[in-house]
C-alpha positions as CSV (number, residue, x, y, z in Angstrom):
1,M,34.5,75.8,203.3
2,K,34.9,79.5,202.0
3,Y,34.0,82.5,204.2
4,R,33.0,85.9,202.8
5,S,33.6,87.8,206.0
6,V,34.8,87.6,209.7
7,F,31.1,87.3,210.7
8,D,31.0,83.9,208.9
9,I,33.7,82.7,211.2
10,I,32.3,84.3,214.4
11,G,28.8,83.1,213.6
12,P,25.4,84.7,213.4
13,V,23.6,87.0,215.7
14,M,21.5,84.4,217.6
15,V,19.7,83.2,220.6
16,G,22.0,80.4,221.8
17,P,23.5,78.0,222.8
18,S,24.9,76.6,219.6
19,S,25.4,78.1,216.1
20,S,25.1,74.6,214.5
21,H,22.4,73.0,216.7
22,T,20.4,76.2,217.4
23,A,20.9,78.9,214.8
24,G,21.3,76.4,212.1
25,A,18.2,74.5,213.1
26,A,16.2,77.8,213.2
27,R,17.4,78.8,209.8
28,I,16.3,75.4,208.3
29,G,13.0,75.8,210.0
30,L,12.7,79.3,208.7
31,V,13.5,78.3,205.0
32,A,10.9,75.6,205.3
33,R,8.3,78.1,206.5
34,Q,9.2,80.5,203.6
35,L,8.9,77.7,201.0
36,F,5.6,76.4,202.5
37,Q,4.2,80.0,202.1
38,K,1.6,79.7,204.9
39,E,1.2,79.0,208.5
40,P,1.5,75.3,209.1
41,E,-1.1,73.4,211.1
42,W,1.3,70.7,212.1
43,A,5.0,69.9,211.7
44,A,7.0,66.7,212.1
45,F,10.8,66.8,212.7
46,H,12.9,63.7,211.9
47,L,16.2,64.1,213.5
48,Y,19.5,62.3,212.4
49,G,22.9,62.0,213.8
50,S,24.0,64.5,216.5
51,F,20.7,66.4,216.0
52,A,18.9,63.2,217.2
53,K,21.3,62.7,220.2
54,T,21.5,66.3,221.6
55,Y,18.4,68.1,220.2
56,Q,16.9,68.8,223.7
57,G,20.0,69.8,225.5
58,H,21.2,72.1,222.7
59,G,17.8,73.8,222.0
60,T,17.5,72.2,218.4
61,D,13.9,71.4,219.1
62,V,13.1,74.9,220.3
63,A,14.9,76.4,217.4
64,L,13.2,74.2,214.7
65,V,9.8,75.1,216.0
66,G,10.7,78.8,216.1
67,G,11.9,78.6,212.6
68,I,8.7,77.1,211.2
69,L,6.8,79.8,213.1
70,G,8.8,82.5,211.2
71,F,11.3,83.5,214.0
72,D,14.8,84.4,212.8
73,T,17.9,83.3,214.6
74,F,18.1,86.4,216.8
75,D,14.4,86.6,217.7
76,T,14.1,86.6,221.5
77,R,10.8,84.8,221.2
78,M,12.7,81.7,220.1
79,T,13.2,80.4,223.7
80,E,9.4,80.2,224.1
81,S,8.6,78.8,220.7
82,F,6.7,75.9,222.1
83,K,4.3,78.3,223.8
84,Y,3.8,80.3,220.7
85,A,3.2,77.3,218.7
86,E,0.5,76.1,221.3
87,D,-1.1,79.7,221.0
88,K,-1.3,79.4,217.3
89,G,-2.7,75.9,217.4
90,V,0.4,74.4,215.6
91,S,1.1,70.9,216.7
92,Y,4.6,69.4,216.4
93,S,6.4,66.1,217.0
94,F,10.0,64.9,217.0
95,Y,11.3,61.6,215.8
96,E,14.9,60.2,216.6
97,E,16.0,58.5,213.5
98,E,18.9,55.9,213.5
99,A,19.9,56.0,209.8
100,N,23.4,57.1,209.1
101,L,23.3,60.0,206.7
102,D,26.2,61.9,205.1
103,H,26.0,64.7,207.6
104,P,25.4,64.4,211.4
105,N,23.4,67.5,211.7
106,T,20.4,66.4,209.5
107,V,16.7,67.1,209.8
108,K,13.7,66.2,207.7
109,I,10.8,68.6,208.1
110,R,7.3,67.7,207.1
111,L,4.8,70.6,207.2
112,G,1.1,70.4,206.7
113,A,-2.0,72.6,206.4
114,G,-5.3,71.4,205.2
115,K,-4.6,69.1,202.2
116,E,-1.2,70.7,201.5
117,E,2.0,69.1,202.6
118,M,5.6,69.7,202.1
119,E,8.8,67.7,203.0
120,L,12.3,69.2,203.2
121,V,15.7,67.8,204.2
122,G,18.3,70.2,205.6
123,I,21.7,70.1,207.2
124,S,23.5,72.6,209.5
125,I,27.0,72.9,208.4
126,G,28.4,75.2,211.1
127,G,28.4,78.9,212.0
128,G,24.6,79.1,211.5
129,K,25.0,78.2,207.9
130,V,22.7,75.5,206.3
131,E,22.1,73.7,203.2
132,I,18.7,72.4,201.9
133,K,19.4,69.0,200.3
134,E,15.9,67.9,199.2
135,L,12.4,69.3,198.6
136,N,9.4,67.1,198.0
137,G,11.6,64.5,196.6
138,F,13.8,66.8,194.4
139,E,17.5,66.8,195.1
140,L,18.9,70.2,195.4
141,R,21.6,72.4,197.0
142,L,20.2,75.6,198.5
143,S,22.2,77.5,201.1
144,G,19.4,79.5,202.6
145,N,21.8,82.3,203.3
146,H,21.2,84.2,200.1
147,P,17.9,85.4,198.3
148,A,16.6,82.7,196.0
149,I,13.8,81.6,193.9
150,L,12.5,78.1,193.3
151,V,10.7,77.5,190.0
152,V,8.6,74.4,189.6
153,H,8.2,73.8,185.9
154,D,7.6,71.2,183.1
155,D,10.7,69.7,181.8
156,R,10.6,71.3,178.4
157,Y,13.2,72.8,176.1
158,G,13.8,76.6,176.5
159,T,12.2,76.9,180.0
160,I,15.5,77.5,181.8
161,A,16.5,80.0,179.2
162,S,13.3,82.0,179.5
163,V,13.6,82.3,183.3
164,S,17.3,83.3,183.0
165,T,16.4,86.0,180.3
166,K,13.6,87.4,182.5
167,L,16.0,87.9,185.3
168,A,18.5,89.5,183.1
169,E,15.8,91.9,181.9
170,Y,15.6,93.2,185.4
171,E,19.4,93.2,185.8
172,I,19.2,90.5,188.5
173,N,22.5,88.6,188.8
174,I,22.5,84.8,189.3
175,G,24.9,83.6,191.9
176,H,24.2,79.8,191.7
177,M,21.7,77.8,189.7
178,E,20.9,74.1,189.3
179,V,18.0,72.0,188.0
180,S,16.6,68.8,189.3
181,R,14.0,66.4,187.8
182,K,12.6,63.2,188.8
183,E,12.0,61.9,185.3
184,Q,12.7,63.2,181.9
185,G,10.0,65.3,180.3
186,K,8.1,65.4,183.6
187,E,8.1,68.0,186.5
188,A,11.4,69.7,187.3
189,L,12.6,72.1,189.9
190,M,14.9,75.1,189.1
191,V,16.9,76.5,192.1
192,I,18.3,80.1,191.6
193,E,20.3,82.0,194.2
194,V,20.6,85.7,193.3
195,D,22.3,88.8,194.6
196,Q,19.3,90.8,195.6
197,N,15.7,90.2,196.6
198,I,13.3,89.8,193.7
199,D,10.2,91.9,193.7
200,E,6.6,90.7,193.3
201,K,6.3,92.1,189.7
202,T,9.3,90.1,188.6
203,M,8.0,87.0,190.4
204,A,4.6,87.4,188.6
205,E,6.2,87.7,185.2
206,I,8.2,84.6,185.7
207,S,5.1,82.7,186.9
208,K,3.4,83.6,183.5
209,L,6.3,82.1,181.4
210,E,5.4,79.0,179.3
211,H,5.8,75.7,181.3
212,V,6.3,77.4,184.6
213,K,3.9,76.0,187.2
214,K,4.9,77.7,190.5
215,V,7.4,80.2,191.7
216,T,8.5,80.6,195.3
217,K,11.1,82.9,196.8
218,I,13.1,83.0,200.0
219,H,14.9,85.9,201.5
220,D,18.3,86.1,203.1
């Protein structure tokens, strides 16, 4: 694993007790909230590996709920996230899964509001850092530690180039990019991590590009 600064080794500013089980879980929940783009009415957390074994003692449950409510790792409201969820009318449930996955700190989050649902799989890799491995059935690799946009689009020639060109027009540098599709010629997902947050004007212009269906952003 590569570290950019001493703060990556020490860990994030956080409400404890664990950077992996608490801060990492909160960050996964927060990324899920940002991608869902609205207040969820319900959430289901499927916990695997050490998450499943220690989620209550290490505060993983509290952190996940806080994350989907929009609390960052350092938010002092985190310890009372269950109460805030109840006040907002957000229901939640936890499921201890026994499947052996590649990483021990894995959670699948399902969020719902009205007729809309979203499913996300994330892992906590240590020091508060996370990776999002799957979104609505699309395989991906999203750190959640840098500004990023996710572009749902038709799998057509030139679409990736048009999005990259639009970012270049606004001098936005791409740090990491990958594309996932379930089937050739059908729907695809473009994941682009960038060096700075993208403003609403740029987002709107990308959303108007041919074959682009939806654009979502997350912030560092």
